[in-house]
C-alpha positions in Angstrom: 54.8 201.8 -2.5 55.5 198.9 -0.1 58.2 196.5 -1.1 57.8 192.8 -0.8 61.5 192.4 0.2 62.5 191.5 3.8 66.0 191.2 5.2 66.5 188.0 7.3 69.4 186.2 9.0 69.6 184.0 5.9 69.6 186.8 3.3 66.7 188.6 1.6 63.3 187.1 1.1 60.9 188.4 -1.6 57.2 187.4 -1.4 56.2 186.6 -5.0 53.0 187.6 -6.6 51.2 186.1 -9.5 53.3 182.9 -9.8 53.3 179.4 -8.4 56.3 180.0 -6.1 55.5 181.8 -2.9 58.9 183.5 -2.3 62.5 183.7 -3.4 65.4 184.0 -1.1 68.9 185.3 -2.0 72.1 187.0 -0.9 74.2 189.6 -2.6 77.9 189.8 -1.9 79.9 192.6 -3.6 77.2 193.0 -6.2 77.1 189.3 -7.0 74.0 187.2 -6.6 74.4 184.2 -4.3 72.4 181.3 -2.8 69.1 181.8 -4.7 66.3 179.6 -3.5 62.7 179.6 -4.6 59.9 178.3 -2.3 57.4 176.3 -4.4 56.9 176.6 -8.1 58.2 174.2 -10.8 61.1 172.5 -9.0 63.2 171.9 -12.1 62.7 175.3 -13.6 63.4 177.2 -10.4 66.4 175.0 -9.6 67.7 175.8 -13.1 67.2 179.6 -12.6 69.1 179.4 -9.3 72.1 177.7 -10.9 72.2 180.0 -13.9 72.2 183.2 -11.9 74.6 182.1 -9.2 77.7 184.3 -9.3 76.2 186.8 -11.8 76.1 190.6 -11.2 72.8 191.9 -9.9 72.4 194.2 -12.9 73.0 191.3 -15.4 70.4 189.1 -13.7 67.8 192.0 -13.8 68.6 192.7 -17.5 68.1 189.1 -18.5 65.1 188.1 -16.4 63.0 191.3 -16.2 59.7 191.0 -18.0 59.8 187.2 -18.6 56.3 185.9 -18.7 54.9 182.5 -17.8 52.2 181.5 -20.3 49.4 184.1 -20.1 50.6 185.5 -16.8 52.1 189.0 -16.8 55.0 187.7 -14.7 57.1 184.5 -13.9 59.4 183.2 -11.3 62.4 184.6 -13.2 60.6 188.0 -13.4 59.9 187.9 -9.7 63.6 187.4 -9.0 64.4 190.4 -11.1 61.8 192.4 -9.2 63.3 191.2 -5.9 66.7 192.4 -7.0 65.3 195.8 -8.1 63.8 196.1 -4.6 67.2 195.1 -3.1 68.9 197.9 -5.2 66.3 200.4 -4.0 67.0 199.4 -0.4 70.7 200.0 -0.9 70.3 203.4 -2.4 
């Protein structure tokens, strides 16, 4: 299974699927989520997600956001961040 996560100079970038935002970028330092930024999507909602998860442990973010849906869609921007962090964990293993 090909992961949608890429390592860049600015952190990790996950190409989102099934949502309005095209991607989410983030860093992880000592297991802590940092500098989350969504590209596209609902500006207020994605900015709120970024602020809420800043400084949280990767596992805590995954636990809270995994499976969140947006309307009738099977996923959401928060869920895509959780998937990105799961991909990050798989790359670190």
